[in-house]
N, C-alpha and C positions, 0 to 999 in steps of 0.2 A: 503494500500500500504506499502510495506516495504522501509526503508529508512536508510541511515548511520548517525550514531549520534556520534559525538565526544564527549569524557569525558576525560578532562585532556589531556594527550598526546596518549590516546588509542581511536581505533575506535570500534563500534559496529553496527551490521546490526540488526534493531529493527522494530517492526511493532505495530500500535497503534490498540488495540481490545476493543471491548466493553464488559464490565462485569457489568450485570445490568443496573443500571443508570450512570455508569461511564467510562470513556476511561481510559485505562492503557496502558503501553507499555510492550512488552515482547521482551526478547532478542533472537533473531534467531540465532546470531553467533557472537562470539568474534572475531574480526580480528586483535587484536594487534595494532602495531605502524604504520602500513601501511593498507590503505582501499582497499586491494585487495581482490577481491572475485571471487574464481575459480570454477572449475566443482565439485571440491571435497566439497567445501562448500554448494554448491546449492544442492547436493545430501544428504549431512547430513541433510539439513533444510528439504529437502523434506520427509526424513525418519522420522524425528521427528514430523515435523508438515504438514501432508499431506493436510491440507485443506487449505493452506496459499499459494496463487499464488504470486511470486515474478516478478515484471515487471524490468528486469535488463535495459531495455532500458531507463526507467525512472531515474533509479540509476545512469547509465553511463551520462547521460545528465545533471544531477544535479553536478556530479563530474566535469564534463567538465565547466561548468558555474563557480563553485567556483575556478577552476584554472585559468580562465581568469579574475575573479575578482580580485584574488591575484596579477596576472600580472599587472592589471592597477592600482592597489593600489601602485606599486612599482615606479611609474613616479615621 
């Protein structure tokens, strides 16, 4: 399953893949300083990685939960 990884102040869409006995991450897309995924990003990923299925519902749900946690921490 693909997910958003934050590294410093930049965001990446990554996926864990099995490579023989190890699991490694591949970067599907560089998202910059804003974790926005639009139709163009999805199309580029589908062209480059046709076997990878991106579950946008799961990614959007995780982003929503992170925003709510940030809000709760501000109290």
